[in-house]
N, C-alpha and C positions, 0 to 999 in steps of 0.2 A: 677448824680445818683451815690449813690455810688456802685460799683459793686460787691466789697465784703459782700455787705447787703444782696442782692438777686443776684439769677443767673437771668439773662437778655441780651438780644442779638440776633438779627435776626439768627446768626449761629446757638443759640438754638433751637430757635420755630420762624419760620417766621410768625407766625398769627397774626399778628399786623394790626389793622384798620387803615385806610386812611383818613388823615385828608381832609377838605377843608374850602380854604380859597378864601372866596366869596369878593364881591366888595357891593353885592346891597341887595341880600338876599341868606338865607340858612334854611336846612331844615334837622333833623336827626331823624331816627326812626330806629327800630329793624329789618326791610326789606326794602331788596332794593327797592321792588316793590312799596310799599306807600312811600317809599323818591321821588322815581321819579314822581308818579303821583303827589304828593305835590309841588314838583317844577316846573312841568308843569304849576300848576293853579299860582303859582308866577309868573311865567314867562307870563302868560296870565294876568295880572293885578290885580289877587287875592290878599287879605291879609293874612296876619299870620293866621286868624280864618280860613280863607276860605281853606288855605293849610291844617290846622288839622282837620277840619271837612274831607279833600277827604285822609289825611292819616289814621285817624283812622277807616273811614269807610271801607278802601282798608283794613289794618291791621285787622279787623272782617271777611274778605275773606281769606286771604292768611296766617292769624297766628290765624287760630280758637282755636286753644287747649289754646291760653292765652289771650283772648278778642273777643270783639265783640257788635252787638247790645243787645244781652241779658245780657250784664254785665253793671258795674257802672264807672263813669268818676268822676275825679275833674279837675280843669282846673285852671291854671294861667295866668292872661292876663295882658300886661302893654300896655294900649295907649297911644300913643305919643301925639295924639291931646291935650288930658289932662293933660298930665303927671300922671295919676293914675293906680296903679294896682288894680287887681280886681280878687277877688277867686270866681269862678261857681261850688257848691255842684250839681252835677248830679248823686247822689247817691238814690237808692230807697227804700222806708221803708216797713215793716213786712205788712202781708196781716192784713185785719182789723178784720178778722175772726178768726185769731191764737192765740192760747193759750199752753199753757205750757201741759196741760191735753192731747194735740193732741199727746204728746209723751209721756204717760204713760207709766211707765216702763222702762223707758230709762233713762241713764245717759247722753247721748248726742243728738244733734240734728242730723237726718240721713245727711249724707256725700254727697249720689248722690241720685239722682231721685226726685219725685216729690217734696216731703216732704222738700227737700234739696233746692229747688226753691221757695223760700217762701217771698221774697222779689222782689218786681216791679224793674225791669231793667230801669236803668236811662240813660246809656249812649245817646240815640239817643236823649234825651230832651236835653242832654248839646250842643250836634251837633248844635240843632235846636237855643237852647235859647243864644249860642254865635254867630253863625250865621246872628240871626235879629238884635244883637245889634252891631255887628262888620266886618258883611262878606260884602263883593262889589260883586261877583259875585252871578248866581240864585243858589240857594242852589242844583237844579237839576244839573247844571254843576260840583259842587263839588262832588256829588255823583257817578257821571256816570262813572270815573275810577273803584270804587268798583263794580257798577252794571255790569261792561265790564268783570271783574274778572271772577265775579261769573258764568255770564249766559255764556263765552265762555272759559273759563278755565283759569289757570295759573300753571306755572311750582311749584312743590312742592318744597320747601327749605328744607336745611337740620333740621332745627329745628320741624318743622311738621314732618317730615320722623320719627325723631329719638322719638317724645312724641307719635307718632301715633304707632309704636312698642311697647312702653313701657307701652301703656294703653290700649292692643287690647283687654284684655278680658272685659275691661269697656265700650268700643264704639261696641262692639258686645250683650252690656247687653240689651239696648234699638233699636228693631227694625228700628226706624225714624232715630236713629243716627249713625246705622249700615250704613242705606240707602244712608246718608249722606255722611259720611268719610270715609267709606271703601270701596275699588272695590269688585263691584260687590256684596255688604255689607258683605264681607269676609274678605278679606285681606288688610293688611296695605298698603295705599301709599309710595312709593320710592322716592327719591331724583329725582327730572326732570319728576316728571309722569304729566301727567296734570289735575289737580283737577276742577271740577266745584260745583257750588250750584245752580242748577236754582231755584230751590223753594225763597234762600235767594233773589236772583236777582229781583225775583217778589216784594218780600216785601220789599227790597231798592227804585224799583221803583214807588210804592205807597207810600214810604216816601218822594221821591223826589217830586211828584208831590202833596201830602196834608199836609206835613210838621208834625207839632206836632199831630193835631186832626186825622190825618190817623193812627198814630200808638198806641195813647193811647185813643182815644174814638171813634175808627171805627173797621172794619170788624178784624185787626191783632189783636188787644188787645182781641177780642170776642173769637179770633182762638185760641190763646195761652191759656187764661182762661179753653176754654171749654175742651183741648187738657190735661191739668195738673190737672182739676177735675174729670176729667175719671181716671189718673191716681192716684188719690186721694192727689192731691193737695190743696192751700187755696186760690189763688191770683182769685178776680173777676174783672170783666171789671171795677166796680166801684173804686178798687184800682188804675187801672190803671190811669180812668177819673180824678182821684184825685191828681195823680203825677204832682210834678213840680221842675223843677232846680231852685235851689237858691242862687241869688248873696251875697255874704258873705264879710267880710273885710278880708283879710291876716294876720295872727298871725307874728309877727315878732321880730327878736331881732338884737342888735348891734354887729358884728364882727369886733374889729381893727376899720376899717376906713369904712368899709361898713355896710350895712344892708341887712340881710338876711330875706327871705318871703317864709312862707309854708301856706297851705290851714288849716284851724282850723279846730277844731273836729266838726263832728264825724272822721276825719281825724286823723293820727299819726302823722301829719306835726311838731307838736313841739318837737318831738322826737329830728328829724335831728336839730333844732334850739338849744336844750339843749346840744347833745353834743359838739355844736359848742361852748356855754356859756361856759360847763366846762374847755375845750382844751384851751379857750382863754387866761388861767391864765398858760398856759407854752409859750417859747420858741418854736413854731411847728417849724420855720426855721431852728433852729440849729439841732431838732431833725432828720432831713433828714440823719444825717450821724449815728444814731442811731437808727435803725428801730425797735428794741426789747422793747426798752423804750417807742416810739411812739405807738405800737400795746397793750402794756401793758396800757398805760393810756386810751387811746382812746377805749379800750375795756371797761375798767371801767367806763369810762361814758356812754356808750352805756347801759352798763348793769343797770346801775341807771335811764337813761332813759327810759329803756323797763320795769322796776320797776314801776315807774310811770304810765306808759302807762297801762298797767295792773291793777293798781290802780284805776285810774279814767278816762280814758278814755271811752265815750258813746255818745249817742246822746244827744247833748246841751238842747235838748227841754225835755228832762226824768232828766237830773241830771246837776248839777253846776260842771264843770271843772275850778279848781282852778287856770287859768293861769298866774295870776299877780304874784302868787307865783312860779310857775314851770318855769317861765321865767324871774323870776327877777336875777339881777347880785349875789346880797347876798345869793340866794339859788345855784347857782352856784358855787360861792366862796365855801359855806360850804360842798358842795359834794366833788367837788375837793379837799378839807384836808381831805375827808374821805375817799377817794378812796382806802387808803392801811391799814385800819381800821380792822383789823384780826378776830375781832366779825362778820363781815358782809359775810364772806364765800369768795369764790371763787366766779368772776364774772359772770361765767359758768352756776350758778344755780339761782332758784328763777323766771323764767320768762318765755314766747314763745309763740309765735302766727305763723300761718301760710300765705302763700298767693303766687300770683302770678301774673302777671300782663304785660301791655307795657307802655313804656314811649317813646312821640316823643315833637318835638320842633319844632320850624320853628321864623324866623325874615323877616320883611319883609322891601322893601325900603324906606318905610313913618316911621321906627324907632318903629313898634311896633313890641313886642317880647312875645311867645307864649309857652307856657307847659302841656301837658296834661298827666295824668296818666290816663291809662282805662284798666279793668281788670274782669274776669270772678272766682276772686278769685283763687280756685286751678286749677291747668291744667286741659282742658277739665271742667272746671266749674261743673254744677250737672251731667252732662254727657247725658244729656236728652235734644232732639234738640225738639221742640214745635210742632209737627204735621207736617204739610206742608209748614209751614213758612220758614225752613230752618234755623231758628234762635236757637243755644245754649244756654240754659238759665245758669246764673250763678248760684253759691251755696254759695253766699255771707251769708245768713241767718242763714248759719250751724254754723257762728261765735257765734251768741246767747247763753247765757248759759240757761240749764235748772234748776240751783240752783235760789229758789226765794229771796234769799240773796243776791243776785250777783246783782251788779250795771248794768251790762250788761246782763241782763235777759231778755229771751223773752217775749215783751210784741206787743200789735198790733199800730200799723200803727207806728212803731220806726225806725231807721236808726241802724243799726249795726256799731260797732267799726270798722274802715277800717284802714288795713295795709297802703293804699295806700296815697302816697303824693312825690309831687314833690317842686322844689325850686325855688328862683330869688334872684340873689344878685345886688344889687343896690349898687351906688355908686353917693354922691349928686342925690338922688332920682331919678336916670336913671339908666337903666338896664345894668348890666355888664356882668352878666352871667345866664341862667338858665339852670339846670340840673336836672335829674331825672335817676330812676332806677327799675329794678324789683325786685322781689325776697323776700315778706314776711319782715322777719326780716334784710335781707341784704337791703333794699330802705333807712331808714335813715342814717343807717351809711357808706353807698357807697357813699350817696351825701355828705354828710360830709368830705368825706375820700376827694373827688374829688375837693372839695371846697378849701380845708385847701392844698391840691396837688398843687393847682393853684393861690392862693391866698398868702400862705405862703411860699411853696418853689418851685415858679418858672417856673411849669410845664406848658406844654403847654395843651392844652385841651385833644388832641388825647394822649400825654403820659400820662396824669393823668386815662385816661380810659385805655388805653394798660396795666399800671403798676398792678404788681401781687396784690392781696388783699386779706382780710382776711373776713371772717362771723364769727361773734358770733350768735348763736341762731340756728335756723333749720329754713328749707324751705321747699315749696311744701309737707308737711305734714308728716314731716319726725319725729322720733322719737328722733333723735340724738341730745342734746343739748350742744355744746362744742363749740370750737375754730379749724375753718379749715382754713390752709393756701396754697396758690396755691404755686404747687409744684417748681415754681422758687426762693423761697425762700428756703435757706438753711438751712440744718437739726439743725446748731447751733442757729437759732433765735427759733425755736420750743423747743429746751432743755432751753434755757435762760429763756424763757415764763414758761416753768415748774417751772422754779428754782424760778420764782417770784411769783408762788402760781396758776398757771391756771392749770384748769385739761381739760381732753376730748381733749388735743392739736393733730390736725393730720394735715399733708402733705397730699394736694388731688392732683388731675392731672393738668397738665397747664390748663388756658383759660377754667375754670370750669363753666359748667350753673349753678352751683350751687351759683357763686358769682354776678348774678344777670347779666343784659344788660343794660348798660348805656348810656345813650346818654345827649349832652349837646353843648350850641353855646355860644361863648363868642363875646359879643358885643364892638369892638374896637373903635375910632375915626372915622377912617375911612376904617373900613373892616370888616368881622366876619369871627370867626374861628369857623369850626364844627367839630362834633367829632361822631363816633357812636363804639359802640363797638364789637371789632372781635369774643367775644362768643358768639354772634347773628350772624344772616344772614343779618345785619345792612348796613347802607348806610348813610353817610354824601354829603349832596350834595347841590351845591348855584351857583350863578350868580354873 
């Protein structure tokens, strides 16, 4: 790395992640507890899918502000036996009886509360569907670590503590939420406190015993819906019973000598692929020594992809998304030529979505590789714990538009457009890397950046994750739409970007949460290299 480009070094800031070099299997998540649970599953002979069921169920307990059984998920799964990569859409649809008239007089859907929780939570269906097809250990064993942490407690990490204090007013708003996530229903937990969620433990035990039907067709669904309707919500037991996770074909682009895959719409996965496709027209390797030019072009490519996302992304069962055009080489070349067209204005204008999530990944000794992106949408989702289930419900449905002319308008039985995405890189049709990151607008750009740093610029996985990042757009419900650079960048970089026409350029703190939490595994012929983000409480571990 060129240390004149940005300030980097352990003498400046010691918060660097520790990579894992493994021989047989590896896992990376944003929580050390989830990573260790998944690693135990792998060491017991479980598959990469088993490990991800364990990790994501644990994350719902120990990282409750960002993910859980009340959210949605997308999976990418490489099956070594068949040599095929599968995408699993575990996102839920809006209530069958909801309509824009339910929000009469409002210009947007409620951000928190029962009316924000207007889509069926799909994450659990993803655990069960993936496990039924690719699992080796019993589902009950995969859920055992999460049940244990919920029942007997876990030490609160820095991330949960920070976001509990930040959202204390929200957590106090709803009695069931305060009971679940505040000490004595009043005070936020601090790091190293022991938190328990016995109601969630009981719910997970029911899922472990009864699988899909226990959650979507039985007592759990009824209790969730009864509670929501008491609070003015819309979901019904029939909405839960009609839900299913769908197997889909990943979308893909070629990037130099590799193929990069992502989940298809209603995921925003094509944004990552578009950024890579436009940047393929540059010599990214040489740009390692010219960070301002790299950020400038990358940011403009990102802005183009976000404008396409905001124009086209929707439930494909309701509206056609022209992926053949949006992912074509001709389209990328045309966009690349237009990057500095002054009539288009600065790249920081004209788009903006929000979101929050967790990404985890695993590779097993049989060669199976899995990435899972799972979310409640905003931090703490709807803010509403559904009665005595212990489940914090997502607010993904707040994304729908109330404009009757908008493509992503609220309609019954519709999946909302998702910021959620993850990526898998293949060489000669075999996985070379799986990567993902949380953070709304940051998800596709962080993934594309890590892929380029590794493939083009020769970074190790952990170096690519550790290195300073930038964020175009906004996250966690912010109203700021600009370009933020982490503090290890020199101010001269920001000045150069302003000269190049960028607006709202800001230097922020080192290792900022705003940059998201990235995890990745690179698959070599004789070993695995895993990395976890030091911006979270994560861990890369393997055997």
